[in-house]
ZARODO-515304 format. One record per residue: residue in one letter; x, y, z of N, C-alpha, C, CB in turn; residue number from 0. Coordinates in steps of 0.1 Angstrom, whole numbers, plus 2048, in hexadecimal, padded with zeros to 3 digits. Atoms other than C-alpha are relative to their C-alpha. Glycine has a CB too. Layout:
REM residues N
type;n_xx;n_yy;n_zz;ca_xx;ca_yy;ca_zz;c_xx;c_yy;c_zz;cb_xx;cb_yy;cb_zz;seq
A;X;Y;Z;X;Y;Z;X;Y;Z;X;Y;Z;NUM $
...
//
This chain:
REM residues 274
type;n_xx;n_yy;n_zz;ca_xx;ca_yy;ca_zz;c_xx;c_yy;c_zz;cb_xx;cb_yy;cb_zz;seq
X;802;806;80D;C33;728;334;7FD;80B;7F6;7F5;7F5;7FF;0 $
X;801;7F5;809;C37;73F;316;7F4;7FD;7F7;80C;802;7F7;1 $
X;80C;801;809;C18;746;300;805;803;7F2;7F5;80A;804;2 $
X;7FB;7FF;80D;C1F;741;2DB;7F5;805;7F7;806;7F3;7FA;3 $
X;809;7FB;80A;C0F;754;2BE;805;7FC;7F2;7FE;80F;801;4 $
X;7FD;803;80E;C10;751;298;804;80D;7F9;7F5;7F9;7F9;5 $
X;7FB;7F4;806;C25;76B;286;7FF;7FE;7F1;80F;803;804;6 $
X;803;802;80E;C1A;771;262;80A;809;7F8;7F2;804;7FC;7 $
X;7F8;7F8;809;C33;77C;247;7F9;804;7F3;80D;7F7;7FC;8 $
X;807;7FD;80C;C1D;77A;229;7F8;7F4;7FB;80A;805;7F5;9 $
X;808;80A;806;C05;767;213;804;7FD;7F2;7F1;804;800;10 $
X;7FC;804;80D;C0D;754;1F3;7F8;7F4;7FB;80F;7FD;800;11 $
X;806;80C;806;C02;738;1DC;806;7F4;804;800;801;7F0;12 $
X;7FA;80C;7FB;C07;717;1EC;805;7F7;7F6;7F6;7F9;809;13 $
X;7FC;809;80B;C0A;705;1CB;80D;803;7FA;7F5;800;7F5;14 $
X;7F3;7FC;806;C29;719;1C2;80B;800;80A;7FE;80E;7FB;15 $
X;7F6;7FF;7F6;C3C;718;1E3;806;7F3;803;7FA;806;80D;16 $
X;7F9;80C;7FB;C57;6FE;1EB;801;801;80F;80E;800;7FA;17 $
X;7FE;7FF;7F1;C5F;6F5;20F;808;80C;804;806;7F3;805;18 $
X;7F9;7F4;7FC;C6B;713;223;80C;7FC;808;7F7;809;809;19 $
X;7F3;802;7F9;C8E;715;232;802;80C;80A;80C;7FF;7F7;20 $
X;7FC;7F5;7F7;C9A;729;250;7F7;802;80C;802;80C;7F8;21 $
X;807;7FD;7F4;C8F;738;270;7F8;80D;7FE;809;802;80C;22 $
X;808;7F4;800;C76;754;277;806;80B;807;7F2;7FD;805;23 $
X;7FA;7F4;7F9;C79;775;289;804;7FC;80E;7F5;80B;801;24 $
X;7FB;806;7F4;C7D;760;2A9;808;7F3;7FB;7F4;7FC;80A;25 $
X;7F8;80A;806;C9A;74A;2A0;7FE;7F2;806;80F;804;802;26 $
X;803;80D;7FB;C8E;72E;2B6;7F6;7F8;7F8;7FB;801;80E;27 $
X;80B;807;807;C71;726;29E;803;801;7F1;7F3;807;804;28 $
X;7FE;800;80E;C73;71C;27A;7F4;805;7F8;802;7F1;7FB;29 $
X;80B;7FB;809;C5F;72A;25D;7F6;7F4;7FD;805;805;7F3;30 $
X;80A;80A;804;C3F;717;255;7F6;805;7F6;7F8;7FC;80D;31 $
X;80B;7FD;809;C23;716;23B;7F3;7FB;806;802;7FA;7F2;32 $
X;80E;804;7FC;BFE;715;244;7F7;803;7F4;7FC;807;80D;33 $
X;808;7FF;80C;BE8;70E;226;7F1;7FF;802;804;7F5;7F6;34 $
X;80E;801;800;BC4;715;221;7FC;802;7F1;7F9;80C;808;35 $
X;802;801;80E;BB9;70B;1FE;80D;803;7F9;7F4;809;7FB;36 $
X;7F3;7FD;807;BD3;71A;1E6;807;80C;805;7FD;802;7F1;37 $
X;7F9;7F5;7FA;BDE;735;1FD;809;7FB;80C;7F6;80B;805;38 $
X;7F7;805;7F6;BFC;72F;213;805;80C;809;80D;7F9;7FA;39 $
X;7FB;7F6;7F7;C04;744;232;80E;7FC;804;7F7;802;80D;40 $
X;7F2;803;7FB;C2A;746;239;801;806;80E;80A;807;7F6;41 $
X;801;7FD;7F2;C2D;747;25F;80C;7FA;808;7F2;7FC;806;42 $
X;7F8;807;7F6;C42;73F;27D;7FA;803;80E;80F;805;7FF;43 $
X;805;7FD;7F3;C3B;73D;2A2;808;80A;807;800;7F3;808;44 $
X;7F9;7F6;7F7;C44;759;2BA;7FA;800;80D;7FF;80E;7F9;45 $
X;806;7FE;7F3;C40;761;2DE;7F8;80C;800;80C;800;80B;46 $
X;809;7F4;801;C22;778;2E1;805;80B;809;7F2;7FC;804;47 $
X;7FB;7F5;7F7;C32;78B;2FE;80A;809;7F9;805;7FA;80D;48 $
X;7F6;7F8;806;C4D;797;2E7;7FA;80B;7F8;809;7F7;7F6;49 $
X;806;7F6;809;C34;7AA;2D1;7F3;806;807;7FC;7F9;7F4;50 $
X;80C;7FB;7FA;C17;7B0;2E9;802;805;80E;7F5;7F5;800;51 $
X;7FF;7FB;7F2;C12;7C4;309;809;80C;801;805;7F5;809;52 $
X;7F9;7F3;7FD;C23;7E2;319;80F;7FF;7FD;7FE;805;80E;53 $
X;7F2;802;802;C46;7D3;318;803;7FF;7F1;805;7F4;807;54 $
X;7FE;802;80F;C42;7CB;2F3;7FF;80E;7F9;7F5;7F7;7FA;55 $
X;800;7F2;806;C39;7F0;2EC;80D;806;801;7F5;808;807;56 $
X;7F3;7FA;7FF;C5A;7FB;2F9;80A;7F8;7F7;805;7FF;80F;57 $
X;7F7;808;808;C6C;7DE;2E7;7FF;804;7F1;7FD;7F1;802;58 $
X;802;7FD;80E;C5C;7E8;2C6;804;80E;7FC;7F1;7FE;7FD;59 $
X;7FA;7F3;802;C6A;80B;2CA;80F;7FF;7FF;7FC;80A;80A;60 $
X;7F2;802;7FF;C8D;7FD;2CE;806;7FB;7F2;804;7F6;80B;61 $
X;7FC;803;80D;C9E;7FD;2AC;80A;7F4;800;807;80C;7F9;62 $
X;7F7;80C;7FF;CB9;7E4;2B7;7F8;7F3;801;809;802;80C;63 $
X;808;80C;7FF;C9D;7CB;2BE;7F8;7FE;7F3;7F7;801;80C;64 $
X;808;801;80C;C87;7D3;2A0;807;7FD;7F4;7F8;80D;7FF;65 $
X;7F9;801;80D;CA1;7D6;285;803;7F2;7FB;80D;808;801;66 $
X;7FD;80D;805;CAD;7B2;283;7F4;7F8;7FD;809;7F8;80A;67 $
X;80C;808;803;C8A;7A4;285;7F9;805;7F4;7F7;801;80D;68 $
X;806;7FB;80C;C7D;7BC;26B;808;7FB;7F3;800;810;800;69 $
X;7F8;805;80C;C9A;7B2;254;7FD;7F1;7FE;80F;801;804;70 $
X;803;80E;802;C92;78D;25A;7F2;7FF;7F9;800;7F9;80D;71 $
X;80E;7FF;806;C6D;795;251;802;802;7F1;7F8;80B;807;72 $
X;7FE;7FD;80E;C79;7A4;230;807;7F4;7F9;808;80D;7FF;73 $
X;7F9;80B;807;C91;787;229;7F6;7F4;7FD;80B;7FB;80A;74 $
X;80A;80B;802;C74;76E;22D;7F8;804;7F4;7F7;7FE;80C;75 $
X;808;7FC;80C;C5F;782;214;808;7FF;7F3;7FB;80E;802;76 $
X;7F7;801;80D;C7C;783;1FB;801;7F1;7FD;80D;807;802;77 $
X;800;80E;803;C7F;75D;1FF;7F4;7FB;7F9;803;7F8;80D;78 $
X;80C;804;807;C5B;759;1F6;7FF;805;7F2;7F4;805;809;79 $
X;801;7FA;80D;C5D;771;1D9;809;7F9;7F6;804;80F;801;80 $
X;7F8;807;80A;C78;75B;1C9;7F8;7F5;7F9;80C;7FA;807;81 $
X;808;80B;805;C5D;741;1C3;7F2;803;7FC;7FF;7F5;80A;82 $
X;80E;7FD;802;C3B;751;1C3;7FC;80E;804;7F7;7F6;809;83 $
X;805;7F3;7FC;C27;771;1C6;7FD;800;80F;7F4;805;7F8;84 $
X;802;7FF;7F2;C22;77E;1E9;7F7;80C;804;80D;800;808;85 $
X;807;7F5;7F9;C09;793;1FD;807;802;80D;7F0;7FD;801;86 $
X;7F8;7FE;7F4;C20;7A1;217;7F8;805;80C;80C;809;7FE;87 $
X;806;7FB;7F3;C16;7A5;23C;80A;80A;806;7FD;7F5;809;88 $
X;7F7;7F6;7F9;C23;7C3;250;807;7F9;80B;7F7;80B;805;89 $
X;7F9;805;7F5;C3D;7BD;26A;7F7;800;80D;80D;809;802;90 $
X;807;801;7F4;C2D;7B1;28A;7F2;7FC;7FF;800;80D;807;91 $
X;80E;805;801;C0D;7A1;27C;7FF;7F3;807;7FD;7FF;7F1;92 $
X;801;80C;7F7;C03;787;296;7F1;7FA;800;804;803;80E;93 $
X;80D;807;7FE;BE7;76D;29A;802;7F8;80D;7FC;7F7;7F4;94 $
X;800;807;7F3;BDE;75D;2BB;7FF;7F1;7FE;7F6;805;80A;95 $
X;803;80E;802;BD4;73C;2AC;800;7FC;7F1;7F3;7FC;807;96 $
X;802;804;80E;BD3;727;28C;7F2;803;7FB;803;7F1;7FF;97 $
X;80D;7FD;805;BAD;72B;28A;7FE;80F;7FC;7F5;7FC;80A;98 $
X;801;7F2;803;BB1;751;28B;806;803;7F2;806;808;80A;99 $
X;7FA;7FE;80D;BC9;750;26D;7F8;7F9;7F5;80E;7F9;800;100 $
X;808;807;80A;BB3;737;25B;7F4;808;7FC;7FC;7F2;805;101 $
X;80C;7F7;803;B95;74E;25E;804;80B;7F6;7FA;806;80D;102 $
X;7FB;7F5;809;BA9;76A;24D;801;7FB;7F2;80D;806;805;103 $
X;7FE;805;80D;BB3;754;231;7F3;7FB;7F9;809;7F4;800;104 $
X;80D;805;806;B90;745;22C;7F7;80C;7FC;7F9;7F7;80A;105 $
X;808;7F4;802;B7E;767;22F;804;808;7F4;7FF;809;80C;106 $
X;7FB;7F7;80B;B94;778;215;807;7F8;7F5;80A;80A;807;107 $
X;7FA;809;80A;B9E;75B;1FF;800;806;7F2;7FA;7F2;800;108 $
X;801;7FB;80E;B92;76B;1DF;808;80C;7FE;7F1;803;7FD;109 $
X;7F8;7F4;802;BA2;78D;1E5;80F;7FC;800;7FD;809;80C;110 $
X;7F2;804;800;BC3;77C;1EE;804;7FA;7F3;802;7F6;80C;111 $
X;7FD;807;80D;BC3;766;1CF;801;80A;7F5;7F6;7F5;7FD;112 $
X;800;7F6;80A;BBA;783;1B9;80D;809;801;7F4;809;800;113 $
X;7F4;7F8;7FF;BD6;798;1C7;80D;7F9;7FC;802;805;80F;114 $
X;7F4;808;804;BF0;77C;1C3;801;7FF;7F1;7FF;7F3;807;115 $
X;800;800;80F;BE5;779;19F;805;80D;7FA;7F2;7FC;7FB;116 $
X;7FC;7F3;805;BE9;79E;19A;80F;803;801;7F8;80B;808;117 $
X;7F2;7FD;7FF;C0C;7A0;1A7;80A;7F5;7FB;803;802;80F;118 $
X;7F7;80B;805;C19;77F;198;809;806;7F4;7F7;7F5;7FA;119 $
X;7F7;7FC;80A;C38;787;183;803;80F;801;7FB;7FD;7F3;120 $
X;7FE;7F2;7FF;C39;7AB;190;807;803;80D;7F2;807;800;121 $
X;7F9;7FC;7F4;C4E;7BE;1A9;7FD;80F;803;810;7FF;7FD;122 $
X;801;7F2;7FC;C4A;7DE;1BD;80D;807;800;7F9;801;80E;123 $
X;7F4;7F7;800;C64;7F9;1B6;7FB;80E;805;806;801;7F2;124 $
X;802;7F3;7FB;C66;81A;1C8;808;80B;7F9;802;801;80F;125 $
X;7F9;7F5;805;C6F;83C;1BA;7FE;80C;809;7FC;803;7F1;126 $
X;801;7F3;7F9;C76;85B;1CF;806;80B;7F8;808;7FE;80E;127 $
X;7FC;7F4;806;C79;87D;1C1;806;80A;80B;7F5;807;7F8;128 $
X;7F9;7F7;7F6;C93;894;1D3;803;80D;7F9;80D;7F9;805;129 $
X;7FE;7F3;806;C95;8B9;1CD;80A;808;808;7F2;807;800;130 $
X;7F6;7F6;7FB;CB2;8D0;1D2;7FA;80E;7FD;80F;7FE;7FB;131 $
X;807;7F3;802;C9F;8F1;1D6;809;80B;7FB;7F8;804;80C;132 $
X;7F7;7F5;804;CBD;907;1D3;804;7FF;7F2;80D;800;809;133 $
X;7FD;803;80E;CC8;8F7;1B3;7F5;802;7F6;806;7F2;7FE;134 $
X;80C;7FE;809;CA5;8F7;1A5;7FD;80E;7FE;7F4;7F8;806;135 $
X;803;7F1;802;C9F;91C;1AC;80B;806;7F7;800;807;80E;136 $
X;7F5;7FA;809;CC1;924;19C;7FD;7FD;7F2;80D;7FB;805;137 $
X;802;805;80E;CB8;910;17D;7F4;807;7FA;7FE;7F1;800;138 $
X;80C;7FA;806;C96;921;179;804;80F;7FC;7F5;800;80A;139 $
X;7FA;7F3;803;CA6;944;17C;7F5;809;7FA;80C;7FF;7F7;140 $
X;80B;7F8;806;C84;956;176;800;80E;806;7F3;7F9;803;141 $
X;801;7F2;7FB;C82;97C;179;7F2;802;806;802;80A;7F5;142 $
X;80D;7FD;7F9;C67;98A;18F;7F6;807;7F6;802;80A;80C;143 $
X;809;7FA;809;C47;994;17C;800;80F;803;7F2;7FB;802;144 $
X;800;7F1;7FF;C47;9BA;175;80D;806;803;7F6;803;80B;145 $
X;7F3;7FB;7FD;C6C;9BD;17A;804;809;7F4;80A;7F4;802;146 $
X;7FD;7F6;80B;C76;9DC;166;80F;7FF;7FB;7FE;80D;805;147 $
X;7F2;801;804;C9B;9D2;165;808;80B;805;801;7FF;7F1;148 $
X;7F9;7F4;7FA;CA4;9F2;178;80A;7FB;80A;7F6;80A;806;149 $
X;7F6;804;7F6;CC5;9ED;18C;7FB;802;80E;80D;808;7FE;150 $
X;805;7FF;7F2;CBC;9E6;1B0;806;80B;808;801;7F3;807;151 $
X;7F9;7F6;7F8;CD6;9FD;1BD;7FB;80E;7FE;80F;800;7FE;152 $
X;805;7F2;802;CC4;A1B;1AE;7F2;802;805;800;802;7F1;153 $
X;80D;7FE;7FB;CA3;A15;1BE;800;800;810;7F6;7F4;7FB;154 $
X;800;7FF;7F1;C97;A1B;1E2;800;7F3;807;7F3;808;803;155 $
X;800;80C;7F8;C99;A02;1FE;7F3;7FA;800;805;804;80F;156 $
X;80D;806;800;C74;9FE;1FE;7FD;7F9;7F3;7F5;80B;802;157 $
X;803;807;80D;C72;9F6;1D9;809;7F3;7FF;803;809;7F4;158 $
X;7F7;80C;800;C90;9DE;1DE;7F9;7F5;808;80E;803;805;159 $
X;807;809;7F7;C7C;9CD;1FA;7F5;7F9;7F8;7FB;806;80D;160 $
X;80B;805;807;C5D;9C9;1E4;805;7F8;7F4;7F7;80C;7FB;161 $
X;7FB;808;80B;C72;9BD;1C7;804;7F2;805;80C;807;7F9;162 $
X;7FB;80C;7FB;C82;9A2;1DC;7F4;7F7;804;809;802;80C;163 $
X;80B;808;7FC;C60;997;1EA;7F9;7FA;7F3;7F6;808;808;164 $
X;806;804;80D;C52;995;1C6;808;7F4;7FA;7FF;80B;7F6;165 $
X;7F7;80A;806;C70;981;1BB;7FF;7F3;807;80F;805;800;166 $
X;802;80D;7F8;C6D;968;1D8;7F3;7F9;7FD;802;803;80E;167 $
X;80D;806;803;C48;963;1D1;800;7FA;7F2;7F5;80B;801;168 $
X;7FF;805;80E;C4F;95E;1AC;808;7F3;800;806;80A;7F7;169 $
X;7F8;80C;7FF;C6A;945;1B4;7F9;7F4;806;80D;803;809;170 $
X;808;80B;7F9;C53;931;1CB;7F6;7FB;7F6;7FA;805;80D;171 $
X;80B;804;809;C37;931;1B1;806;7F8;7F4;7F8;80C;7FB;172 $
X;7FA;806;80C;C4E;928;194;805;7F2;804;80B;809;7FB;173 $
X;7FA;80C;7FC;C60;90D;1A8;7F5;7F5;802;808;801;80C;174 $
X;80B;809;7FD;C3F;8FD;1B4;7F9;7FB;7F3;7F6;807;809;175 $
X;806;804;80D;C30;8FE;191;809;7F6;7F9;7FD;80C;7F8;176 $
X;7F7;808;807;C4F;8EF;182;801;7F2;806;80E;806;800;177 $
X;7FF;80D;7F9;C51;8D3;19C;7F3;7F8;7FD;801;802;80F;178 $
X;80C;807;803;C2C;8CA;197;800;7FA;7F1;7F4;809;802;179 $
X;800;804;80E;C31;8C9;171;809;7F4;7FE;803;80C;7F7;180 $
X;7F6;80B;802;C51;8B4;172;7FC;7F3;806;80D;805;805;181 $
X;804;80D;7FA;C43;89B;18B;7F5;7F9;7F8;7FC;803;80F;182 $
X;80B;806;808;C24;896;177;805;7FA;7F3;7F5;80B;7FC;183 $
X;7FB;805;80C;C37;891;157;809;7F4;802;808;80B;7F8;184 $
X;7F7;80B;7FC;C50;87A;168;7F8;7F4;804;80A;804;80B;185 $
X;809;80B;7FC;C35;865;178;7FA;7F9;7F4;7F6;804;80A;186 $
X;806;805;80C;C24;861;156;80A;7F7;7F8;7FB;80B;7F7;187 $
X;7F6;808;807;C44;855;146;803;7F3;806;80D;808;7FE;188 $
X;7FC;80D;7F9;C4B;83B;161;7F4;7F7;800;804;804;80E;189 $
X;80C;809;800;C27;82F;162;7FE;7F8;7F3;7F3;808;803;190 $
X;801;807;80D;C2A;824;13E;806;7F2;802;807;807;7F5;191 $
X;7FA;80D;7FE;C3F;807;14C;7F9;7F7;80A;80E;802;804;192 $
X;806;807;7F4;C28;7FD;169;7F1;7FF;7FE;804;807;80D;193 $
X;80F;801;800;C04;7F0;16A;7FA;806;80C;7FC;7F2;7FE;194 $
X;806;7FB;7F4;C00;7FD;18D;80A;80A;806;7FD;7F5;80A;195 $
X;7F8;7F5;7FA;C0D;81D;19E;7F8;806;80B;802;80B;7F5;196 $
X;806;7F8;7F5;C06;82F;1BF;80A;80A;805;7FB;7F6;80B;197 $
X;7F8;7F6;7F9;C12;84E;1D1;800;7FD;80F;7FB;80E;7FD;198 $
X;7FF;802;7F2;C1F;848;1F4;803;80D;807;80B;7F5;803;199 $
X;7FD;7F4;7F7;C23;860;211;80E;803;7FF;7FB;7FD;80E;200 $
X;7F2;7FB;800;C42;875;20F;804;803;80E;802;80C;7F7;201 $
X;7FB;7FD;7F3;C56;877;22E;809;80D;800;809;7F4;806;202 $
X;7F9;7F4;800;C64;899;237;80F;7FD;804;7FA;80B;80A;203 $
X;7F2;804;7FE;C89;890;233;808;806;7F5;802;7F1;801;204 $
X;7F7;7FA;809;CA6;8A1;223;80D;7F8;800;803;80F;803;205 $
X;7F3;807;801;CC5;88E;217;808;806;7F6;7FE;7F1;7FD;206 $
X;7F7;7FA;809;CE3;89D;207;7FA;80D;7FA;804;7F6;7F5;207 $
X;806;7F3;804;CD0;8BE;205;7F4;7FF;7F7;80B;808;7F9;208 $
X;80C;802;809;CB3;8AE;1F1;7F4;7FC;808;804;7F6;7F6;209 $
X;80C;802;7F9;C90;8AF;1FE;7F7;7F5;7F9;7F8;80D;802;210 $
X;809;80A;807;C79;891;1F7;7F2;806;7FD;7FE;7F3;809;211 $
X;80C;7FA;804;C5C;89E;1E3;7F6;7F6;7F9;803;80C;7F7;212 $
X;809;80A;806;C4E;87E;1D3;805;7F3;805;801;801;7F0;213 $
X;7FE;80E;7FB;C4B;85A;1DF;7F7;7F7;7F9;7FF;7FF;810;214 $
X;808;807;808;C3E;843;1C5;803;7F1;801;801;804;7F1;215 $
X;7FE;80F;801;C38;81D;1C2;7FB;7FB;7F3;7F9;7F9;80C;216 $
X;804;806;80C;C36;80A;1A2;800;7F1;801;809;805;7F4;217 $
X;801;80E;801;C2B;7E6;19C;804;7FC;7F2;7F2;7FA;804;218 $
X;7FA;802;80D;C41;7DB;180;801;7F1;7FC;80E;806;7FF;219 $
X;7FD;80D;805;C41;7BC;16B;810;7FE;800;7FB;7FD;7F1;220 $
X;7F1;802;7FF;C64;7AC;16F;807;804;7F4;803;7F2;804;221 $
X;7FA;7FD;80D;C6C;7B1;14A;801;80F;7FE;7F9;7F9;7F5;222 $
X;800;7F2;803;C65;7D6;14C;80A;808;809;7F2;806;803;223 $
X;7F7;7F9;7F7;C7E;7DE;167;80C;807;7F9;806;7F6;80B;224 $
X;7F4;7F9;806;C9D;7E5;151;7FB;80D;7F9;806;7F7;7F6;225 $
X;804;7F4;806;C89;7FE;13C;7FC;80B;80A;7F4;7FD;7F7;226 $
X;804;7F6;7F6;C7A;80E;15B;80D;807;806;7F8;7F9;80B;227 $
X;7F4;7FB;7FA;C9D;812;16A;807;80A;7F6;80A;7F5;803;228 $
X;7FB;7F7;80A;CA9;822;149;7F8;80D;7FF;801;7F9;7F2;229 $
X;808;7F4;801;C8C;83A;149;803;809;80C;7F1;7FC;800;230 $
X;7FC;7F8;7F4;C95;845;16D;80D;807;7FD;800;7F7;80D;231 $
X;7F3;7FA;803;CB8;84B;161;7FF;80C;7F6;80A;7F5;7FA;232 $
X;803;7F5;809;CAB;860;144;7FA;80C;807;7F7;7FC;7F4;233 $
X;806;7F5;7F8;C96;875;15C;80B;807;808;7F5;7FA;809;234 $
X;7F6;7FA;7F8;CB4;87B;172;80A;808;7F7;808;7F6;807;235 $
X;7F7;7F8;80A;CC9;886;153;7F9;80D;7FC;803;7F7;7F4;236 $
X;807;7F4;804;CAD;89E;14A;7FF;80A;80C;7F2;7FD;7FB;237 $
X;804;7F7;7F5;CA4;8AC;16C;80B;801;80B;7F4;7FB;807;238 $
X;7F5;7FF;7F6;CC3;8A5;182;807;80D;800;809;7F5;7FE;239 $
X;7F9;7F3;800;CD5;8C5;176;7F7;80B;805;805;803;7F3;240 $
X;809;7F6;7FB;CB6;8D8;180;7FC;7FE;80F;7F3;800;7F7;241 $
X;803;801;7F1;CB5;8CB;1A4;7F6;7F5;804;7FC;80D;805;242 $
X;80A;80B;7FD;C9C;8AE;1A1;806;7F3;7FC;7F3;803;7F9;243 $
X;7F9;80D;802;CAA;88B;1A5;7F7;7F5;805;80D;7FF;807;244 $
X;808;80C;7FC;C98;869;1A6;808;7F4;804;7F7;7FC;7F4;245 $
X;7FA;80C;7FA;CA3;84C;1BC;7F7;7F4;7FE;804;802;80F;246 $
X;808;80C;802;C98;829;1B3;804;7F5;80A;801;7FB;7F2;247 $
X;7FD;80B;7F7;C96;80C;1CC;7F7;7F4;7FD;7FD;805;80F;248 $
X;808;80D;802;C8A;7E8;1CA;809;7F5;7FC;7F5;803;7F6;249 $
X;80F;803;7FF;C7E;7CF;1C4;7FC;7FE;80F;7FC;7F4;7F8;250 $
X;806;802;7F2;C67;7CE;1E3;7F4;7F6;7FF;7FC;80D;806;251 $
X;80D;806;7FF;C4B;7B8;1EE;7F5;80A;7FD;7FD;7F9;80E;252 $
X;80A;7F6;804;C2B;7C9;1E1;7F7;805;80B;7F7;7FA;7F5;253 $
X;807;7FA;7F5;C22;7DA;201;7F6;80B;7FB;809;806;80A;254 $
X;808;7F5;803;C15;7F9;1F0;7F3;7FD;7F8;808;80A;7F7;255 $
X;80C;804;808;BFB;7E6;1DB;7F7;7F6;807;804;7FB;7F3;256 $
X;807;80B;7F9;BEF;7CD;1F5;7F3;804;806;809;7FA;80B;257 $
X;80C;7FD;7F9;BCC;7CB;202;802;7FE;80F;7F4;7F6;7FB;258 $
X;7FF;802;7F2;BC7;7CD;227;7F4;7F9;806;802;80E;808;259 $
X;80B;807;7FA;BB2;7B7;23D;800;803;80F;801;7F1;7FD;260 $
X;801;7FE;7F1;BA5;7BC;261;807;7F5;807;7F2;802;804;261 $
X;7F9;80A;7F8;BBC;7AA;279;800;805;80E;80F;7FD;7FB;262 $
X;7FF;7FC;7F2;BBA;7AB;29F;80E;803;803;7FB;7F5;809;263 $
X;7F3;7FB;7FE;BD8;7BF;2A9;804;7FD;80F;801;80E;7FD;264 $
X;7FA;803;7F3;BEF;7B6;2C6;80D;809;801;804;7F1;801;265 $
X;7F5;7F7;7FF;C07;7D1;2D2;800;809;7F3;80E;7F9;801;266 $
X;800;7F8;80D;C12;7E2;2B1;7FE;7F7;7F4;80E;807;7FF;267 $
X;802;809;80B;C09;7C4;29C;7F7;807;7F5;7F9;7F3;804;268 $
X;806;7F9;80B;BFD;7CF;27A;7F7;7F6;7F8;80A;806;7F7;269 $
X;808;807;808;BE9;7C1;25D;807;7FB;7F4;7F3;808;7FC;270 $
X;7FB;804;80D;BF1;7AD;23E;7FD;80C;7F6;7FA;7F3;7FA;271 $
X;802;7F5;809;BF6;7C6;222;802;80E;806;7F3;7FF;7F9;272 $
X;7FE;7F3;7FC;BF2;7EB;227;7F9;803;80E;7F9;80A;7F7;273 $
//
């Protein structure tokens, strides 16, 4: 006999949610709502063995198994977001029983309600800054400090070596200083559209020769999105020729701004929010 658990997608306002449609991450079980006062937990049943234990640890490393379930998790959150604000749960957030879930909702009712009020009518949008260092260095084109302008072919090998070292050090300092200044100014321009902003961890990844150097999240009122997108386009027009380009993604469930609550973990099960 299989042991069933409760899989949590997110929390929302029960007064705003219509009946749910569709299946959960386990297609055998439909989506459900479980209400405590004005907070509704969007859930479905799952087999605990799928997410817990040694075999689950291997399964959760298998992208072919995780990907469709993670996509379904996100689809459910987007379904909720069409009607009401949501406090999203991380993929794999499980509860062993209804009383365990109810305790979470009861213990953190005020925090949950305040968060849902905060994100009502707002969306999370992401902005990544990518840097093409070669293009950026070329655009700066700064001479080394103390460079006399003397033709290099007329000086000794030792002086040429020192000149090159000075030039490289200057390039690194100039580039680093320029990047810090441009990122600070760009973030300030974008924050004018958003009541909430946070910096997320950058992943060491290079795509199309461009290194990720900034990873920002903005909580935008829905009406501010067009202006925000236009501002990103202006930044790219200004800085793109110099090697710095901003990518915009969204809207997302407000993961980056969600509170976290202690939840008993099973396998790689996580917590609501961060």
